[in-house]
C-alpha positions in Angstrom: 16.5 12.7 -4.1 12.7 11.5 -5.0 9.3 12.7 -4.0 6.6 11.1 -2.4 3.0 12.4 -1.7 -0.4 10.9 -1.6 -2.7 12.1 -4.6 -6.2 11.1 -5.7 -6.3 8.4 -8.3 -8.9 7.5 -10.3 -9.9 3.9 -10.2 -8.3 1.9 -13.9 -11.5 -0.6 -12.6 -14.2 2.2 -12.6 -14.7 2.1 -8.8 -14.2 4.8 -6.6 -11.6 7.2 -6.9 -8.9 6.4 -4.4 -5.4 7.9 -2.8 -1.9 6.4 -4.6 1.7 7.0 -4.2 2.8 9.4 -6.0 6.6 9.4 -6.6 8.4 12.0 -8.5 5.5 12.3 -11.5 4.6 9.0 -11.6 1.8 6.7 -9.7 4.1 3.8 -8.6 1.8 0.9 -9.9 1.9 2.5 -13.3 5.6 2.4 -13.3 5.4 -0.8 -12.2 3.1 -1.6 -15.4 4.9 0.4 -18.0 8.8 -1.3 -17.1 6.9 -4.7 -16.4 4.2 -5.0 -18.9 1.1 -7.8 -18.5 2.3 -8.6 -15.1 -1.0 -6.7 -14.2 1.7 -4.6 -11.2 -1.1 -1.8 -12.9 -4.1 -0.8 -10.4 -2.8 -2.7 -7.6 -3.7 -0.4 -5.2 -1.8 0.9 -1.6 -1.5 -0.8 1.4 -2.2 2.2 3.7 -6.4 2.2 2.7 -9.1 1.4 4.6 -10.3 -1.8 3.4 -7.6 -4.4 4.2 -9.6 -7.8 4.7 -7.6 -9.5 7.8 -6.6 -6.9 10.8 -3.2 -9.2 11.1 -2.6 -8.0 7.8 -2.5 -4.6 8.8 -1.1 -4.3 11.4 2.5 -6.0 9.4 1.9 -3.0 7.1 1.6 0.0 9.9 4.6 -1.8 11.9 6.9 -1.8 9.2 5.4 0.8 6.7 7.8 3.2 9.1 11.0 1.4 10.7 12.9 2.4 13.7 15.8 4.2 13.1 19.1 2.3 11.4 16.6 -0.5 10.9 15.2 -2.1 7.8 11.6 -3.7 6.8 9.7 -5.5 4.2 6.3 -4.0 3.6 3.8 -4.9 1.6 2.6 -1.3 -0.3 0.6 -2.0 -3.1 -2.1 -4.9 -3.1 -4.5 -6.2 -5.4 -8.0 -4.6 -5.6 -10.3 -7.0 -5.6 -8.0 -9.2 -2.9 -7.3 -6.7 -0.1 -5.7 -8.9 1.7 -1.7 -10.7 1.4 -3.3 -13.8 -0.9 -3.1 -12.4 -4.1 -0.6 -10.0 -6.0 1.5 -8.6 -3.4 4.2 -6.1 -4.2 6.2 -4.8 -1.2 9.1 -2.2 -0.5 12.8 -3.0 1.4 12.2 0.0 3.4 15.3 1.8 5.9 14.7 4.2 7.8 18.1 6.4 8.1 16.8 8.9 10.2 16.8 12.5 8.1 16.1 10.1 5.3 14.0 7.5 4.1 14.7 4.7 1.3 13.0 2.5 0.1 16.3 0.1 -1.5 14.2 -2.1 -2.8 10.9 -3.3 -4.6 9.4 -6.4 -5.1 6.5 -9.1 -5.5 6.3 -11.2 -2.6 6.8 -15.0 -3.7 6.1 -16.0 0.2 4.2 -19.6 0.5 3.2 -19.7 4.1 0.1 -17.5 5.4 1.0 -16.1 8.2 0.8 -12.4 8.2 4.7 -12.1 9.9 5.9 -14.5 6.9 5.1 -12.0 4.3 8.2 -10.8 2.6 10.4 -13.5 3.5 10.3 -15.1 -0.3 10.9 -11.6 -2.7 11.8 -11.5 -6.8 13.2 -8.4 -6.9 12.5 -5.9 -9.9 15.8 -5.3 -11.2 14.4 -2.2 -13.2 13.1 -0.4 -10.5 16.0 2.0 -9.2 16.7 2.6 -5.4 14.1 5.8 -4.4 15.2 7.8 -0.8 13.1 10.6 0.9 13.1 12.9 3.0 11.7 12.1 6.3 9.7 15.3 6.4 7.9 14.3 2.9 7.5 10.6 4.1 5.5 11.3 7.6 3.4 13.5 5.3 2.7 10.7 3.1 2.2 8.8 6.0 0.0 10.9 7.6 -2.2 11.8 4.5 -2.8 8.1 4.0 -4.5 8.0 7.7 -6.9 11.0 6.9 -7.8 9.2 4.3 -7.9 6.1 6.4 -9.9 7.6 8.6 -12.2 9.3 5.9 -13.0 6.2 4.4 -13.5 3.9 7.1 -16.6 6.6 8.5 -17.9 6.7 5.3 -17.2 2.7 5.0 -19.7 2.6 9.1 -22.3 4.7 7.5 -22.7 2.7 4.1 -23.0 -0.5 7.0 -25.7 1.1 9.2 -28.0 2.3 6.1 -27.3 -1.6 5.5 -28.0 -3.1 9.3 -30.9 -0.9 8.4 -32.5 -2.0 5.3 -31.6 -5.6 6.7 -33.6 -5.1 9.1 -36.9 -3.1 7.6 -37.1 -6.1 5.4 -37.3 -8.4 8.1 
């Protein structure tokens, strides 16, 4: 059984620290970079963070990250931190809910060419060097809850910064 949790990671791009997937004793993006050097998978960030540019894409992630019992979904789990959408590097997982455990059967890079958010995951190049991951449902639900907490914190901080920006903009007029 693997462990999965949320921990604060240092950004490789001098941006703010961020909540990231910690699986067993490694960051998921760094493990992918180690297995597939020079593919720029290191530095990708979780799709569960606040700030995705397209609300419909965020809905796809939230709908697929925890499939119904005995169902399997293809869910975007890591994205490019520059674009914050499905248009750039997008890592997906085939997620299976086995009632007491959650399995990430395969992880790969999305190759979908359609721009409709619901189509994401219809074409995937699966990574052959990445092993299947299996988590207890308890650990998985805690990870989702922790991401939700970080999401809310980031949302409040963004709203404060945006209100200050709007206020400064109005004062300049």
